[in-house]
MDTraj code that builds the backbone (N, CA, C; nanometers):
import mdtraj as md
import numpy as np

residues = "MET ASN SER GLY GLN LEU PRO ASN ILE THR VAL ILE PRO SER PRO ALA SER ASN TYR ALA ALA VAL SER ILE GLU GLY TYR ASP LYS SER GLU LYS ARG ILE ILE MET SER THR LEU PHE GLY HIS GLN VAL PHE GLU ALA GLN LEU ASP VAL LYS THR ASN ASN LEU LYS LEU ASP LEU ASN ILE LEU ASN ALA THR THR GLY ILE TYR MET ILE ARG VAL THR LYS SER ASN ASN ILE ILE LEU SER GLY".split()
xyz = np.array([
    [-4.3840, 4.2772, -7.7794],
    [-4.3007, 4.4021, -7.8189],
    [-4.2450, 4.3905, -7.6578],
    [-4.1365, 4.4158, -7.6391],
    [-4.1114, 4.4422, -7.4817],
    [-4.1433, 4.5916, -7.4783],
    [-4.1950, 4.5764, -7.3434],
    [-4.2240, 4.7320, -7.3088],
    [-4.1297, 4.8071, -7.2966],
    [-4.1448, 4.9278, -7.3437],
    [-4.0192, 5.0678, -7.3418],
    [-3.9613, 5.0101, -7.4258],
    [-3.9562, 4.9421, -7.5382],
    [-3.8509, 4.9157, -7.6301],
    [-3.9003, 4.9551, -7.7520],
    [-3.8615, 5.0008, -7.8898],
    [-3.9325, 5.0360, -7.9757],
    [-3.8626, 4.9139, -8.0807],
    [-3.9402, 4.8334, -8.1519],
    [-3.8751, 4.7621, -8.2701],
    [-3.7865, 4.8291, -8.3447],
    [-3.6982, 4.7540, -8.3948],
    [-3.5742, 4.7617, -8.4590],
    [-3.5174, 4.7198, -8.5529],
    [-3.5166, 4.7154, -8.6878],
    [-3.4269, 4.6090, -8.8028],
    [-3.3245, 4.6426, -8.7990],
    [-3.1604, 4.6199, -8.8182],
    [-3.0760, 4.5771, -8.8114],
    [-3.0015, 4.5200, -8.8926],
    [-2.9665, 4.5883, -9.0433],
    [-2.8809, 4.4751, -9.1265],
    [-2.7237, 4.5087, -9.1455],
    [-2.6138, 4.4241, -9.1268],
    [-2.4929, 4.4285, -9.1329],
    [-2.4732, 4.3090, -9.2471],
    [-2.4000, 4.4091, -9.3021],
    [-2.3050, 4.4741, -9.2660],
    [-2.3728, 4.5919, -9.3842],
    [-2.3765, 4.7409, -9.3624],
    [-2.4707, 4.7866, -9.4426],
    [-2.3408, 4.9407, -9.5205],
    [-2.3461, 4.9417, -9.6521],
    [-2.4108, 4.8547, -9.7154],
    [-2.3495, 4.6629, -9.7409],
    [-2.4092, 4.6002, -9.8002],
    [-2.3824, 4.4738, -9.8010],
    [-2.3165, 4.3889, -9.9449],
    [-2.2359, 4.3325, -10.0078],
    [-2.2265, 4.2895, -10.1335],
    [-2.2445, 4.1282, -10.1221],
    [-2.2451, 4.0391, -10.0439],
    [-2.1981, 3.8967, -10.0497],
    [-2.3179, 3.8668, -9.9571],
    [-2.3074, 3.8565, -9.8525],
    [-2.3863, 3.8296, -9.7196],
    [-2.4661, 3.9565, -9.6579],
    [-2.5819, 3.9449, -9.6065],
    [-2.6566, 4.0584, -9.5172],
    [-2.6925, 3.9876, -9.3947],
    [-2.7044, 4.0092, -9.2761],
    [-2.7453, 3.9480, -9.1742],
    [-2.8750, 4.0593, -9.1008],
    [-2.9915, 3.9831, -9.0721],
    [-3.1037, 4.0797, -9.0793],
    [-3.1178, 4.0570, -8.9131],
    [-3.1031, 4.1091, -8.8072],
    [-3.1630, 4.0755, -8.7056],
    [-3.3224, 4.1860, -8.6244],
    [-3.4169, 4.1396, -8.5792],
    [-3.5235, 4.2249, -8.5423],
    [-3.5184, 4.2411, -8.3934],
    [-3.5007, 4.3387, -8.3244],
    [-3.4802, 4.3543, -8.1723],
    [-3.6277, 4.4305, -8.1657],
    [-3.6116, 4.3919, -8.0241],
    [-3.7272, 4.4593, -7.9463],
    [-3.8835, 4.4359, -7.9842],
    [-3.8715, 4.2507, -8.0164],
    [-4.0160, 4.2041, -8.0910],
    [-4.0335, 4.0952, -8.0042],
    [-4.1421, 4.0461, -7.9806],
    [-4.1509, 3.9082, -7.9268],
    [-4.1752, 3.8242, -8.0225],
    [-4.1003, 3.7329, -7.9656],
    [-4.0796, 3.5900, -8.0374],
    [-4.1669, 3.5095, -8.0778],
    [-4.2344, 3.5670, -8.2193],
    [-4.3317, 3.4859, -8.2212],
    [-4.3058, 3.4602, -8.4124],
    [-4.4006, 3.4187, -8.4916],
    [-4.3757, 3.3817, -8.6031],
    [-4.4079, 3.5018, -8.7162],
    [-4.3096, 3.5428, -8.7934],
    [-4.2910, 3.6443, -8.8745],
    [-4.2376, 3.6160, -9.0055],
    [-4.2994, 3.7116, -9.1114],
    [-4.2669, 3.7093, -9.2205],
    [-4.1767, 3.7860, -9.2517],
    [-4.0571, 3.7811, -9.3455],
    [-3.9461, 3.8790, -9.3224],
    [-3.9539, 3.8696, -9.5350],
    [-3.9441, 4.0465, -9.5390],
    [-4.0086, 4.0515, -9.7320],
    [-3.8728, 4.1358, -9.7561],
    [-3.8349, 4.1081, -9.8596],
    [-3.6944, 4.2243, -9.9247],
    [-3.7807, 4.2487, -10.0737],
    [-3.7473, 4.3652, -10.0469],
    [-3.7863, 4.4534, -10.1887],
    [-3.7132, 4.5416, -10.2654],
    [-3.7217, 4.5899, -10.3427],
    [-3.6900, 4.6888, -10.4903],
    [-3.7260, 4.7948, -10.4157],
    [-3.7139, 4.9100, -10.4184],
    [-3.7749, 5.0424, -10.4113],
    [-3.8770, 5.0905, -10.4890],
    [-3.8700, 4.9931, -10.6045],
    [-4.0136, 4.9733, -10.6849],
    [-4.1003, 4.9065, -10.7254],
    [-4.0937, 4.8346, -10.5404],
    [-4.1781, 4.7385, -10.5054],
    [-4.1489, 4.5519, -10.5624],
    [-4.0471, 4.5329, -10.6104],
    [-4.0461, 4.4095, -10.6641],
    [-3.9802, 4.3602, -10.5383],
    [-4.0541, 4.1913, -10.5191],
    [-4.0377, 4.1350, -10.4443],
    [-3.8972, 4.0374, -10.4678],
    [-3.8097, 4.0517, -10.3785],
    [-3.6437, 3.9768, -10.4300],
    [-3.6525, 3.8635, -10.3546],
    [-3.6943, 3.8663, -10.1942],
    [-3.7348, 3.7522, -10.1066],
    [-3.8055, 3.7713, -9.9856],
    [-3.8728, 3.6394, -9.9779],
    [-3.9497, 3.6164, -9.8726],
    [-3.9704, 3.5261, -9.7521],
    [-3.9573, 3.5032, -9.6647],
    [-3.9452, 3.3765, -9.5672],
    [-3.9890, 3.3975, -9.4622],
    [-4.0519, 3.2808, -9.3906],
    [-4.0946, 3.3146, -9.2959],
    [-3.9991, 3.2186, -9.1356],
    [-4.0108, 3.3529, -9.0528],
    [-3.8709, 3.3159, -8.9099],
    [-3.9438, 3.2607, -8.8561],
    [-3.8962, 3.1842, -8.7895],
    [-3.9394, 3.0589, -8.6591],
    [-3.9537, 3.1397, -8.5602],
    [-4.0648, 3.0789, -8.4559],
    [-4.0960, 3.1406, -8.3673],
    [-3.9957, 3.1914, -8.2526],
    [-3.8399, 3.0956, -8.2461],
    [-3.7428, 3.0858, -8.1485],
    [-3.6784, 3.2036, -8.2306],
    [-3.6275, 3.2604, -8.3482],
    [-3.5937, 3.3716, -8.4241],
    [-3.6157, 3.4711, -8.4832],
    [-3.4649, 3.5709, -8.4339],
    [-3.5566, 3.7000, -8.5033],
    [-3.4183, 3.7413, -8.5613],
    [-3.3115, 3.6599, -8.5946],
    [-3.2722, 3.6809, -8.7088],
    [-3.2352, 3.6078, -8.8062],
    [-3.1692, 3.6369, -8.9349],
    [-3.1802, 3.5697, -9.0572],
    [-3.0372, 3.6459, -9.1203],
    [-2.9584, 3.5592, -9.1877],
    [-2.8421, 3.5334, -9.3307],
    [-2.9103, 3.5173, -9.4152],
    [-2.8605, 3.6464, -9.4895],
    [-2.9067, 3.6257, -9.6225],
    [-2.7550, 3.6802, -9.7162],
    [-2.7907, 3.5067, -9.8292],
    [-2.6734, 3.4902, -9.9066],
    [-2.7314, 3.5903, -10.0715],
    [-2.6883, 3.7305, -10.1010],
    [-2.7389, 3.8639, -10.1981],
    [-2.6888, 3.7432, -10.3448],
    [-2.6071, 3.6352, -10.3231],
    [-2.5650, 3.5780, -10.4523],
    [-2.7026, 3.4784, -10.4757],
    [-2.7035, 3.3948, -10.4132],
    [-2.8118, 3.2998, -10.4617],
    [-2.9146, 3.4383, -10.4805],
    [-2.9923, 3.5127, -10.4483],
    [-3.0999, 3.5945, -10.4568],
    [-3.0746, 3.7017, -10.5855],
    [-2.9453, 3.6868, -10.6637],
    [-2.9004, 3.7278, -10.7711],
    [-2.9481, 3.9098, -10.7415],
    [-2.9082, 3.8939, -10.6029],
    [-2.9741, 4.0664, -10.6065],
    [-2.8415, 4.1760, -10.6734],
    [-2.8912, 4.2729, -10.7408],
    [-2.8333, 4.2966, -10.8264],
    [-2.8009, 4.4791, -10.7007],
    [-2.6930, 4.5611, -10.7652],
    [-2.6314, 4.6599, -10.7505],
    [-2.7669, 4.7415, -10.6490],
    [-2.7950, 4.8235, -10.5064],
    [-2.8998, 4.9156, -10.5204],
    [-2.9638, 4.8946, -10.4199],
    [-3.0448, 4.9762, -10.3792],
    [-3.1634, 4.9993, -10.2131],
    [-3.2190, 4.9039, -10.1805],
    [-3.2298, 4.8445, -10.1207],
    [-3.3575, 4.7567, -10.0728],
    [-3.4117, 4.7872, -9.9328],
    [-3.5956, 4.7007, -9.9639],
    [-3.6737, 4.7700, -9.8430],
    [-3.7002, 4.6329, -9.7429],
    [-3.6131, 4.6276, -9.6096],
    [-3.6987, 4.5123, -9.5596],
    [-3.8344, 4.5555, -9.4807],
    [-3.9263, 4.4275, -9.4660],
    [-4.0377, 4.4770, -9.3614],
    [-4.0764, 4.3188, -9.3520],
    [-4.1298, 4.3348, -9.2166],
    [-4.1276, 4.2775, -9.1577],
    [-4.2916, 4.2595, -9.1038],
    [-4.3647, 4.1291, -9.1370],
    [-4.5289, 4.0774, -9.1346],
    [-4.5705, 3.9993, -9.0393],
    [-4.6705, 4.0504, -8.9243],
    [-4.7453, 3.9442, -8.8710],
    [-4.8859, 3.9226, -8.8891],
    [-4.9472, 3.8135, -8.9540],
    [-5.0925, 3.8074, -9.0134],
    [-5.0988, 3.9424, -9.0986],
    [-4.9991, 3.9420, -9.1400],
    [-5.0562, 4.0335, -9.3096],
    [-5.0658, 4.1930, -9.2055],
    [-4.9913, 4.1825, -9.1209],
    [-4.9876, 4.3418, -9.0841],
    [-4.8487, 4.4226, -9.0778],
    [-4.7863, 4.5167, -9.1139],
    [-4.6408, 4.4934, -9.1321],
    [-4.6370, 4.5492, -9.0136],
    [-4.5163, 4.5417, -8.8909],
    [-4.4902, 4.5197, -8.8286],
    [-4.3245, 4.6830, -8.8385],
    [-4.2351, 4.6027, -8.9156],
    [-4.1253, 4.7071, -8.9072],
    [-4.1189, 4.7007, -9.0919],
    [-4.0530, 4.8338, -9.0947],
    [-4.0060, 4.8659, -9.2308],
    [-3.8796, 4.9161, -9.2534],
    [-3.7934, 4.8771, -9.3494],
    [-3.6318, 4.9731, -9.3265],
    [-3.5833, 4.9609, -9.4301],
])
top = md.Topology()
chain = top.add_chain()
for i, resn in enumerate(residues, 1):
    res = top.add_residue(resn, chain, resSeq=i)
    for name in ("N", "CA", "C"):
        top.add_atom(name, md.element.get_by_symbol(name[0]), res)
traj = md.Trajectory(xyz[None], top)
């Protein structure tokens, strides 16, 4: 993590209908896993982010994501870094 900067997850647009861009800021560029789940804990999507990137574009149509509220978690070595 960069000194003096808190980690942050940004999802644009919010709410999203077709695509969502997920950006992780304030965290060192190391391997991370991003997980999208429903409020009930059902996992909808999981992906490993490349070491060189902190951004991901989600195609919600391919994920068959129904209308609702979803949680995004970022983990590293089985530890939750960010949740939002």
